[in-house]
N, C-alpha and C positions, 0 to 999 in steps of 0.2 A: 465761843458759844458752841454748843452740841446742836447736831440736827433735831435731835428731841426737844430742845428748849425753844428753837427757831419754829418748828411745827406747832408749839404750844402755844406761843406768840401770835402766830398767824391764826390759829383756830380761835383764841381770845379777840382777835381782831374781828375775824368774822361775826363772831357773836354780839359783839358790842354794834357793829355795823347794822346788821339785822335789827336790834333792838331800837336803834336811831331811826332808821325807816318804817319800822312799824307805827313807831309813834309820831311821825309826820303822817302818817295815814295814806290814802290814795286807795286805786283799786287793786293794787300788787303785781301789776303787769311791769315787766322790765323797761317797756319804753315810757311808762308813766315816771318809773324810777330813776331813769337816766335823763328824763326831761326836767324833773325837779333839782336833781344834781347841778346841772347846766344852768338854770334860770333861776334858782332861788340860793341867794348868798348866804342865808343862813345853812341851809343844807350842806354847800359846799364846803362852808368854813367848818362846820362838824366832820365831814370826810377828810378834810385834810388835816385837822387835829388827829383823827385816828390813825392816818397814815404816819403822821409824825409820831405818835405813841408808839406805833409798831417798829418804826424805825430805831427809836431810842432801846425799846425792847430787845432788839435784834443786834445789839451795839454798833449800828451804823450812824453815830451820833452826826457827823458830817453833814450825810443826807438830812438826817432830824432837824438840826439846825437851819438847813435850806428850806425846807418845808414850813417850819415855823415862820421864817421871815416870808415866805411866798403868802402866806396866809395873812400876816399881817397887812401886807404890801395890797393884796386885793380885796381883802374885806375888812380890815381895820381893827382885827380882834387878836389879842394875845392871848394864846394858851402857854404859858410859860411851861418848859420842860420840867416834867415832875408833878405838874396838875394831875390828878386821879379823878377821873369822872366815870362812874359806871354807863351802863347802857340807857337808852330812851333819851338821850340830850337832843333838846329842841332849841335853836336859838334862832329867834323870830328876825331879829335885825343885829348883826354882829358889830356894827361899826362903834368904835370908842370903849371896847369893853376890854377887862384885862382881868385874867384869873392867875394869881401868883402860885409859884412853885412848889410850894406846902399844901395847898389847898386839895380837899378830898371831898367829894361829892358822891351821894346816892344815885341812883336810878331814877329815871323821870324828871330830870331837872329840866326848866324853862328859863331861858335867859332872854330879857329885852336888851334894847342898846343901851350903850354907856353903863354897864355896871363893871363895879371894881370887888374883886374879890382878894385880899390880900392881908400884909402886916400892917400893924398900926402905926409903926414908925420906920422911916427910910433911912435914919441916920445912925448916931452911935448909941441910941437907945434902944436900937432894933434886936429884937427877942427871936426871930425865926419862927414864932409862932401865927399859925394860919387858923381860918376859920375851917368848921366842919360841915359840911350841908348834908342833912338827910335825903331821904327819898321824896319824891313827890312835890319839891319844893317850886316856888315861883318866884324869880327875883324881876321885879318892875323898873320900867325905865330909870336909869342914872342912879338906881340903889347903890349903896358902898356897905359892904361886910368887912370889919377889919378887926384883926386881931387873933387871939384864942378865945373864939367866940362859937358856940353851937347852935345851928339854925335845926331844929328837930323836923321829922318828919311832917309832910301836908301844911308847912307852915308858907305864907305868902309875905314878901318883903314889898311895900309899897313903893312907888314912885317916888325918887329924890331919898328915901329913907338912908339913915346913917346909923347901922348898926353896931355897936360896941359891946353889947351884952347879950346872953343867950336868949333864944326864942324857941318857946315851948311848941309841942306838936298842934297843929292846925292853928297856930295864932298867927295874926297879923299885925306886924310892925310897920308904923308910920311915922314920919317924922323926924326932925334933927334936934338931938338926939333922938333917935327911934322909940317909940313908947309901944307897948304890946296892948291889942285888942283882940277880942275875940272875933273871928273871922265870920 
């Protein structure tokens, strides 16, 4: 990897981290940010994910895998290598959440605990197709979004919902299987 591409990866890391911290709020003081990272498992899991992402980007994959496992052991969340999430990520309670390797998410994503974003099948029927999540989406407690599904900007996935078909902009998906309602 060239020095230039490593610098670009580092700058992208900084940009994403700033967006994540802005989304968490606070008074902007460094001490408040450090306190949040130390005491809030959601903020800590997001920062570890960003470090993991940076390490894979600069081809330090062994260290990237280490941080991935550390995040899982500390917080119970799996950001599989390859998942792409834009800035402004907020994880309210990280425990029991899994984001599969091919998932792509826009900015200002909010995750509750126990969510799953991944493939529809994990056996020989596996297609390698993962959800695409838009900007400003909220995923409720225990929600599942599986397969080649698009969740549009501003949508909300309710607690316990199982989403296996597309959700439009600003819509609310609830139930098993999920039905769409206007939010």
